[in-house]
N, C-alpha and C positions, 0 to 999 in steps of 0.2 A: 469575576475571577473564574478562570478555566479549571475544571476538575477533570482529572483523568482517572479512569478506572480500568482495571484488568478484568477480563471476562473471557467467555468462549463464543464460538460462532452461533450458539443456541440463544444468545441474548436477543430479545425482541427488538431492541433499538438497533442492534447491528443488522439484523435481518431487514428491517425497514430501510436503513441507509443503503444496504446492498441492492435493494430493489431500485432505489433512486439512482444509484451509481450505474447499474446495468442499463437503465433507460437512457442516461446521459451518454454512456459509452456506445450504445447502439447507434446513436446519431453521429458521434465523433468518429467511430471506427468505420462507419459505412459498410461497404461490402465485406470487409474483413472481420466484422463483429462475430460471426458464427465461429470462426477459427479461434479468436481470442476467448470467447465465452466458455469454451470447453475447458479452459485452464483456470477458470475463475469460480469454480464451485466452492462453496463455503463449508460443506459437510466434513471436510478433513482438517479444518482449521481449529486449533485448540487455544491459540494465543491471540487475543483481540484487545485492542485499546479503544475505548470510547471517550470522547471529549464532550463535556457538558458545560454549558454556559447558563448560569442561573437555573439549573435543573433541567435544561432542555438540551437534548443531544444535538451537537453541531458538526461532529466529525468522527472518523474512525480510521483504523489501520489494523493490520494483522501481520503475523508471520507464521510460516510453517517450515518444517525441516526440508532442506534441499539435499544436503548430504551430511556427513558426520560433522563437518566444520562450519557449514554455511546455513544460515536461515534466509529464506526468501521472503522479502517484504511484499505483501499483497493488500489489495482492497483499500488503498489510501483514498479517502474521500472527505471533502468538507462541503457542507451545504453552502449555496451561494451567499447567504447572509453572513457566513462565518469566514469567508475568504478574505485574504489580505490582513488577517489579524494574528498570524503566526500559529494558528491552530494546527496545521499540518506539520509544522516544524516541531511543535511540542509533542504531538503524537509520535512522530518519527523518533525523536530522542528517547521517549519512553519504550518504544518497541525495541530499539537498540539496547537499552539497559536491560530489558527483560530477556532478550536473546543472549546477551552476555551472561546474565545470571543463570540461564538454562544451559550454558556450556558452549555456545557457539562462538567461533573466533572471527566470523565475518558475516556480512549481510550482502545479498545480491538482490537485484530487482530488475524489472522490465517496465518500460513506459513507451508511449508512442512518440515518434520523432516530431509530431506536430503539436504535442502537448507542452507548450512553452512554459507554463507555470510549473508543471511537474519537473521539467528539465532543470529549471532554475532552482527549485527546492532541493533537488538531489545534489546539484553542483555546490550550492551554498551550504549543504550539510556534510560536505567532505567526501562525497561519493565520486568515484572516478569511472569514466566510461570504460567498459570492458568489451571483450568479444561477446557477441550474442551467444547465449547458452541454451542448452536443451532444445525445446520446441521452437525457440526463437532464432536458431542459428541461421536460417536462410530467409528470415523475414526482414525485408529492407525498411519497413515502416517502424521497426522496433529499435529502441536504444536500451542497452543493458548497462547496469552499473554494479560496482563492487566497492565495499568499504570494509577495511579491517577494524574490528572492534577493540 
């Protein structure tokens, strides 16, 4: 059974998963990795969900304030052995619940146009493709999403 916990970016399991995520993204992003990496620092993230299966961390996600109404979903990652088991969906639902409890009215996020699993997750979770926002406005390899909570 999957256990979800709320924590911060200081959690050692979150830090460990982020190192693994960054290594995977360095390969997947290719030449664009340096650009994206500058926006994925975890020191300002205060809202983190960790997913544990039988006491072992298998996935994570986080959000941070984007503006007064919107939380930005960040650092979604599931270990390869946990993929295809709805871990990311459960983490995302818990992030949305927490964002709503915190007073946010919507969630936004960015993912890569070539990240088919992520695109499917967000479509299946009720997110709608939106105009690219902020630093992603002119990035053609980015797909941005929006969801009203």
